[in-house]
C-alpha positions, 0 to 999 in steps of 0.5 A: 142733904139734910138741914135739920141738924139745928135751925140755921140763922139768917140775918136779915138787915133792912132799914125798912119795917115794911120789908123786915115783916115780909122776910120774917113772915116767909122765913121764921117757920123754918129759920132762926131771923135775926134783924139788924136795921143798918150796916154797923149793927149788922157788922156787930151781929154777924160777929157776935151771932155767925149767922148761916146767911145774910140778906143785905139791903143794898139802899140803906142810910150812913152805910149802904149795903155795899160798904157794909159787905166791903168792911165785912170783908176787910174784917175778915168776919164772913169766912164762908158766910153767903150774902144775898143783896136785897135791892129794888134796883135790877140793872145789870151794873148794880149786881155786878157791883155786888158780885164782885164784892163777893155777894152770891145772889141778888134778890129784888123787891117787892119779894116773891116768897117762892122765890125767896124761899128757893134761893135761900135753900139753895145757897144754904144747901151749897154752904152746908156742902162746903161746910162738910168738905172742909171739915173733912180736909181738917180731919185729913189734914189732922190724920197726915199730922198724927201720922208724921208725928209718929214718924219722927217720934219713931226716928227720935227713938233711933237716936235714943237707942244708940246714943248712951244718954238716957230717953229721960234727956229727950223728954226733959229737954223737950219740955223745955224747948216748949216752955222756952217757946212759950216764954219767948213768944211774949217778946214782941220780935217773936209774936209773928214767927213763934205761933201756937202751931210753930210751938206744938211743931217744935216740941214734937221735932225736939227729940230729933235733935241729936238724930245725927248721932245714928251715923256716928260709930259706937266706938266714938259715940260709947267712948268712956273716955276723952275723944281724941281731936280726930274723934271730936272732928267725927263727932261734930259731924253729927248735926249735918249728919241729922240734917241729912238723915231728916232730909231723906227719910222725909224728902216727900214731905219737904214743905211739911213745917215740922220737917223743916223745924226738925232738919233746922234743930238738927243742923244748928243746935251747936251753933254760936250766936257769935258765929263760933259754933258748929258745923257752919258757923252761922250766928245770930238771926242766921241760925233759925230760932228753934235751934237757938231754943234748943242750945239753951235746953240742951246745955242746960240739961247737959250741966245738970245730968250726972255723966261719968265724967262729972257730977250734976251741976246744981241748978243755981250754977247751971243757970249762971253758966247759961247766963254767962253764954248770953250774947256769945254762945246763946241767943240773948232773947233766949236767954232772957225766956230762959231766966223767966221759966228757970224756977219751973226747971227743978220740978220737971227735972224731979218728974224725970230723973234719969233712972240709970247711969249714962256713959259719956255724953260727947258733944 
């Protein structure tokens, strides 16, 4: 493998100047050599410069090489950086200790220049091969994510074609969901759950929240008047239908977080915090957080949008309605996050105005 892409960095950790001078003489023609005289400095430099390989002396005062490597592992700062121990002790017990800690090799003192060069070269070649494979895996994973996004977006378009609501509704709720999630992440209760990756998946999944409406007959979905009780009960099946559609369409991808979030959002966005929603009367934290976020975004959009049976509510009135549902229809924490971003919403709605009148929107 060609190792001339850049000069690779080797961190030499040794408290003896003579050893450092010898290693610099052996290595400096081919590599950039950095030096640490103790374990503490080695840890600092590893975090700062990200060397390609570390030569670590075992016998050092205060913090020996074993303890230094142990701390590096605990701090998770190596991340694939090979460590070769330097030692005057060639016994098998010492080697076993080092290898158990994750060292890849031992070099004994006094140094044999040819052996040092060869062992370092071999370990760097292995590292570059691992890095290359890792890059290939990352690239393939990114390709799969892009493919999945396209597929889910296409599924979302089905709901847009069938539902009399405009595509602007989908865009608006998608933006609100993303901003709500970003705001909610500031709440310590959600820091671990709502990660940047989760927010990306949530925004991708948001347009699918009403995918179940593809299973509702046009005579109900597009009915211009008020629904009968029987029709409303049929309409209330769309969350379960959406969940089933996503599970079926993506059954080979059931382990995908993006698919799981989309299915949870489709099933749960009409559930209420107090258990009075549908289809399963879930409440509190039994409702997935993505569905709780979508519930607020969906209702706000319905309130401020024009429908044949009503004029749009002013932004301030819609906000008051959301607040009125805090702790009953909506998760209180999500409402608090909504209030924090509420001033941003009129600008979003100016950008994504409905371009055509829509027929009646049914819950």
